[in-house]
N, C-alpha and C positions, 0 to 999 in steps of 0.2 A: 434309587431310582428305579422307577416304576419297569417293570421287564415284561417280554413277552418275545414270542419266537420270530415276529418282524423287526425286533429291534436288537441294533448290535452295541458294542461295548461303549463306543464312541457318542451315544446318545441319538445315534441317527435310524430314521424310521424309513420303512420301502413304502407306508403310506400312513401320515400323522394321524389318520382316522380312529386305530388302534389306540392311541393316547386318549383323544377325546374324540366323540362325534364330529363336533363341529368343526375339525382340521380335515375331514376326510377329503381325500383329493391332494392333498398337501404331501409331496414326497420330497425326500433327502437325496442329494444328488453330490458325489465326490469327484472332482475333476483335479486336473495341475495345470496352474498358469504360471508361465515361467519356470518351471520346474517344481513348484509349489504346492503342496497337498492344500486345496481349498473345498469345502465345505458349503453349501448352501441350499436353501429349500424352493421349490418350485411349484407355483399353481396355475394351472392352466385358465384361461379367460372364461368367465360364466357365459352364457347363452346372451343375454342382453348386453353385453360388451360390444362395442365396434368392431365391424371387422378387421376394420385397419388400426385398431389401437395400439398404440405402441406399448412397449413392456416396463412395467413397473418396479424400479430397483430400489429395494429397501437396505439404507448405509446405517446400520446402527450405532450405539456410541462407541467410540474408540475401545477395543478390546472387548466389545460386548459380541453375543451369538446372535444368529438369526433367530433363536428362538425367544429374543426376549421381547418381540412384539409379535407373536404368532397371532394372535385374535384380530390384528388389522388385515391378515391377509386374505381371508375369506370375504369380508365384506369389498376388498377391493378389488377382488376379481370381478366386480362387475365393470371397472375399468380397464379391463386388459389383462393379461398374463402378469403374473406377479413372480418377483425373485428377492428373496432375502441371503443375504449373506453373513457366515462367520468372518469375523475382523481376525488380521494376525493379531497373535497375543492372547486371542479369547480364554477364560478360564477353563470353561466348559463345552467350547466349540470343538469344532474339527479341521478347522485350520492351521497350519503351521505358521510358525513365526520367523520370519526370513531377516528380521530386523538384529542387529549387532548390538545396538544401544537403546533399544525400545521404540514403540511407534511415536510418530510424529505426524500432525496433521497433514503435512504435505506428501510424507512418505505414504500415509494411507491414500491420500488423494490419489497417486499412482500406482498403487494396489487396485483401486477401483476403476481407474480407466483400463488396467491391464485385463480385469477381470470382464468389465463390459465389452471388449473386444474380443476375448476369448469366446465369450458366448455369440457373437456374430449378429446381432441383432442391430438393424439399420438405427432405428430410433427408440429412446429408453425416456422415462421420466425418472429422476432420482428424487428420492426421499430421503431427506436426513434428518436423524433425529439427537439434540443435545449436541453433545461433541461430534457426533455424525453428521450433524448439519454444516459444522465448518468443512469436514472433509469433503461431504457431498457438493458444497459451492466451490472449492478448490479444484475437483476431480470436472465440474462443469465447463470450468475455464480451460482444462486441458485438453476437452474433447467437443468441442461447439456443433461438431458435424454430427454428432451421434445423439446429443442431449436435446431432447426438445423443450422440455422445462426442468424445473427444479422446485422442490418443496422442500422447506426448511421447518422442520418441528422445533419449537423452544430452542433453537441454536445457540451455539456457543460463540456468539462474535464478538469483536471488540467493542467493550463498554465506552462509553462518553466520558471523557475527563471532564470532571468538575472543578479542577483549580490547577493552577501551575505547579503547586507543592504536592500535588497527586501525581502529576506526570513526572517529577524528578524523583519522588520516593518509588515508583516501579522501577526508573531505570538506572537505581542505583541500589536501594536494599531489596527492591523487588527482584531484580536481575539476580542478585547473591542467591535469595530465597530459593527461586525457581531451579537453579542450577544444584542448589543443595536437597531439595526434595527427594529425587530418586534414591541417592543410596541413603539417606536417613530413613525412607520407606521399605527399603530392602531390608535393613534392620527391623523395623518396626513389624515388618511382616513376620518375621523369624519368630519375634519377640511375643507379640499380642495379636498377630493373625487370628488365631484359631477363636479366643476371646472375643474378638470385636467380630468375626462372622457368626458367632454364637447369638451377639446381641441383635443383628442386622435379622437373624434368622427368627429369632423371635417376634422382631417386630412387625417383619413380613406376615409371617405365621398366625399373628394376630389382627391380619387385615380388616379395617371397618371397625376396630374396637377403640375405645377412647384411649388408651394406654399405648396405642400403635404410633411409634415416633416417626415411621415413615409418611404418615399424612403432614404433621407438621413441618418435614423437611421440605416435600415437593409441594405441599399444597394440593395433594390428590385424595380424592375420597376413594379408598382402595375398595370398599364394598361395592363399587359399580363394577369393577374387574372380576372375569371369571375365576372360579377356583383352579380351574386346570392351567390358565396363565399362572396366576401365584404358586400352584405348584411346581412348574417350570422353574422358577426365580428359585423357591427351595432345593431343588435339585442342584440348579447354578453354585449355589452357597455351599450345599455339600460338597460339592466336588472342589470348590475354593479350600474349604476346611479341611479336606484329605491332603490338599497338595497347596498350603500358602505360600510357596514360592512362586506359584503363577500370579500371584497379586503384583510382584515387580513390574510387568509391563505396565497394568492398570495406573500405577504410580508415575511410571515416566510418561504415559499418555497425558495424566492430569498436570504435570509440571510443562510438557511441551505447547498444551492447548492454553493453560494461562499464561506463558511466554506470547502467545499468539494475539492472545487478547488483551494483554496488559502491556507487555514489555515492546513487541516488536508488531506496535498497532499499525504503523504506516507502510510496512511490508505486506502483512496482512491483508489491509484496506485496499492495497494497489491490486492486489490478487483478486479481491471481490468486485472491484472497478472493470476487471478484464471480463467477468462472464458476462458473454453475449447473449444469453438464453434468458427468456420469462422465470421471475422467480416469486414465489409465493412465501410468504412470511407468518407462519400459524403460532401462537401462543394462547395458552390459558389464562384467563385473568387472575387466576390463584395461584401461580405458579410464583415460587417464592424462590427459585433459583436463578431467574431472568432477570434483566433490567428493562422493561418494557419502552421508556423515551429510549433507549439503547437500539432496539429494534426496529422502533418508527423511524428512528434516524438513518438507520442501514436502507428501511424500506422507499426513502426518498431516492434512490438510484433509479435511472430509468429502467423500465421494465420490473420494477419491483412491486409487490402488492402486500400491504399488512393487512393480517386477519384476526383479531384476536378473537377469542371462543371464550363466551360467559360462562363462569362457574366450575371450571376445568382447571387442573394443575398441569405439573411437569409431566405426567402419564397420561396426558389428551389423546394419543392415539388409542390408549387402552381403556380411557375412563367413556370413550365417546367416539369409538371408531365409526357409527354411521354416520355421527355430525363430521367427523373429519372427512370422512369418504363424499358426503355430500359437499361440503365447501371446496374440496379439489375439484372434483366435476365439476360444478359450476363455474370455477376459475378458468379450469381448461378450455369448457365452453364457451367463454366470454372472451 
């Protein structure tokens, strides 16, 4: 971890500008929400932001930290104040894990609702990325009076059924597999966690090179992402390697999200139908982790808008932050 006098042991900064000049003015804040210690980062609105602009709340992937998409914070300040929160169970974050059996999308949605209410802002725009997209959508359904709009970035939403056999498979074998994943993953984390993390660290550290496996998985060109952001990811991987037991919540998050997407589609879709605020669904056309026809299907809901972005992958907010902010700004203005 890159250390200095303004940086404490939990990876929090009084001003993130000491870590990288591009993050100047972004500050770490620690608070308690319903008795749970929570860390988030905050940036005040830029001078060109509208005076009555809502606060933009970033919801990272489940068990992710606020710093996962730090490079989006400075340009997003053009639209208002920005808050990005460490989710419960995050490997390198400063938020405690209040869950007995690991995170689930609906539990994280309640956490986001409690966090937003704790901040006391009358109007917010929620931004949810990947698994955080499902969480943000569910949270919006819980607090329509406070959420002006929702932006879902490459969200983990239910996939379309292609056959009756597929549906039957998920409701039988798939249901059992989802139940088995967390305990099996806990064993795997203890036995092979450090080796897996070393492999991922090598891939991320070689960003933009032909040997990087991350590009093939995400469809993203990591050479477009700042070195400072990549160094933050490497720090998180190093923290996970030092404490591989912290990977268990991530396994639980993956299993519960898979269940919501494939096994419990009916209840998940009903919850999405209950979202009564405008929703923008954004994804990159090179993304290998999402199903575009499924996202277009979800965007047929009243008040939902689909917006594919050419030539970017799953890391869209960091590959093309200026494009992301432009698309969000145009949509909010329309």
